N, C-alpha and C positions, 0 to 999 in steps of 0.2 A: 504494499500500499504506499502511496506517495507520502513524502515527509510532511506534506501540508496538511495531512488528515487531522493533526492535533492543534493546529493554529486556530486563532479566533476567526470565525466565519467572516468573509468580506460582506460589505454592506448589501450587495445584491442577493446574497444567500437567503436572508430573511424573507425577501420578496418571493423568491421561488419556493421557499419552504412551506408556505401556506398551501401549496398545492399538494403536499405529501398525502395528507389524510384523504382528500378526495380521490386521488389516484389509487391509493391502496383500497379505498372503499369500491371504486369502479372495478378494480381487479378482482375483489372478493365477489362482487355481483356477477361479473362475467363468469367466474368459476362456478358459482351456484347455478347459474343459468345453463352452462355447459353440462354440468353433472346431471341436473334435472332433465335436460333434453336427452342424455344418454339413457337414463332410467326409463324415460317415457318412449324411447325408440324414435325420437324425432331427429332424424339425421340432419335436416336443414338447420336446426338450432345448433347443433355441434359444429357444422360447417361455418356458421357465422361467429359463434362464441369462441372457439378454440383459437383462431388467429389473433384474437384481441388480448389474450392473456399475457403473453411474455412482453409485448410492447408496453402494456400498462404497468407491469412489474419493473421493466427497465426504466420507464419514465419515473416511477416512484423512487427507484435507487438513484437516478440521476439528480432529482431534486433534493434528495437526502445526502447529496455530495458523495455518493458511492464511488469506488474506484472504477476506472475505465474497463479493467479486466472483467469486473462483475457485470457491468452493463453489456459488454461484448459477449460474455458467456450467455446472458439471457437472450440476446438478440440472435445468437446462433441457435439457441433453443427454439426461438420463434421459427427460424428457417426449417429446423427439423420438424416442427409441428405442421408447417404448411406442406412440406414434401409428403409427410405421412398421411395427409388427407387423401392422397391418390393411392389406389389399391393395385400396385404393380411392383415388380422386383426392382426396377430402376429407381422409382420414387423412394422405395425403402432404403436402397443403398445411399441415395443422395441425402435422405433425411438422417440416416445413421452417420454419414460423413459430417453433416452439419453439426449434429450433437457432439461428435468426436472433437471438432474444433472448439466447441463450447467447453468441453471437459479439459482440454489443454489450457484454455484460459483460466478455468478454475485451479487446475494443478499449478500453474504459474503463480497465481495469486496465493494459494495455500503454501507454496514452496517458501514464501517469505516469512512464514510463522515458525515458531519454535515449539516443538512437541516434547513432552515428558518421555524420556527414552523408553522406560519399561512399559508404560501404557501404550505408547505408539507401537512398539514391537509386538506386544500381545495382540493389538487390534490388527496389525498387519498379517500376522500368522493366521488369525481367524478368517480374515477376508481371503487370504490365499487358499486356505482349505475350502472355504465355501465355493470360490471360483472353480477350483479344480474339480470338486465333486460335482458341481453343476454341469460343467462342460463335459465331463465323462458320461454323465447320465443322458445328456440331451444330444450329444454329438451325432449318433446314428440316426436320430429322428429329424435332423435338420436337413433341408435341401442341400445337395452336395456343393452347389455354387455359392452358398451362403455360409458355409462352415468356417472357412478362414476369416472372412470379414467379421462375422459375429464373435469369433474367438479373439480377434484383435481388439475389437470395440470393447468387448467384456473385460479385457485386461486393463484398458485405459479407464473405463468406468470404475472398475474396482479400485484402481490407484487413486482416483479422484475421491471416492467414498472414504477410503482409509485416510488420506491427507486432510480431508475436511475437518477431521477431529482436532486439528491444531487451533481452530478458531472457536472451540467451545461446543456446548451441547446442541445448540440450534444447528450449526453447520454439520455436526456429526450426524444428527438425526436426518438432516436433509440428504446427505450423501448416502445413508443407508436406504432411505425411501426411494432415492433415484435408482439404486441398484435393484430394489424390489420391483419397481415399476417396469424396468426393462426386462427383468427376469420373467415377469408376467407376459410381456409381449413375445419374448422368445418361446415360452411354452405354447403360446398360440400358434406361432410359426411351425413348431414341431408337432402341432395337433395333439398335445397332451390334454387330458381332462381339464376343464376350466370351471371357475366359479360362475354362477349366474351373473348376467350383465357384465361380462369380462372388461369391456371397454370402460365401464364406470370405475372399476377398481384400478385399472391402468392409469386413467386420468386423475383419480383422487390421490393416488400415491405420487404421481408426477407433479401435480399442482402443489401438494404439500412439500415435496422435496425442493422445488425451485423457490418457494416462499421461504422455507427454513434456511436454505443456503444464503439467500439474499439478506434475510434478517441477521443471520449469524456474521456475515461479513460486515454489515452496517454496525452491529453492536461492537464488534472488535475494533472498528474504526473509531467509535465513540470512546472506547476504553483506552485508545492509543496503542493497541497491540499491533505488531507488524503483520 
């Protein structure tokens, strides 16, 4: 995070800061509408509401003076959201690539933080075990052309989820939920048995993940943590 994060806010910041609550409120309204549309089976509602989510959250982070890497990560998440609205392999790969760039932004941001060695090592081992077991179980059920991209993306996502813990509980929970959300997508691709209304659970965990990651970064910035 930039060295200016702990300095007194410039005079223009107070002016833009008044938009923070309305933007967060708009994000939460869009999230509720999207989730309700998924539960009701209203595809049009999902098509309209989903692309609004990350731009609203990125705007909220921007007026809260969040770091550019956070805003970039959220906007690459938006790119992934839009690509995944199309139901074909090319759109899936493009969406996964956009999310991957977002994870690189998060990893770069989290790489500036300092973790407690023992706790970080234990979390890293746990995530590595979960990733290995999951890939072993799902590998043969994935389409052959998606196995390597999914494995590479999963490794990047797991690294992001692990490193998110350096910024506290909010970011750590966000990273874990992001991993869960994408695991639910992968089980759908592998045609494993799924929960009722699977898209609802994917979006619920994804929305919560991005919100918690954003809040974790912003809270760390207020506390003056790197």
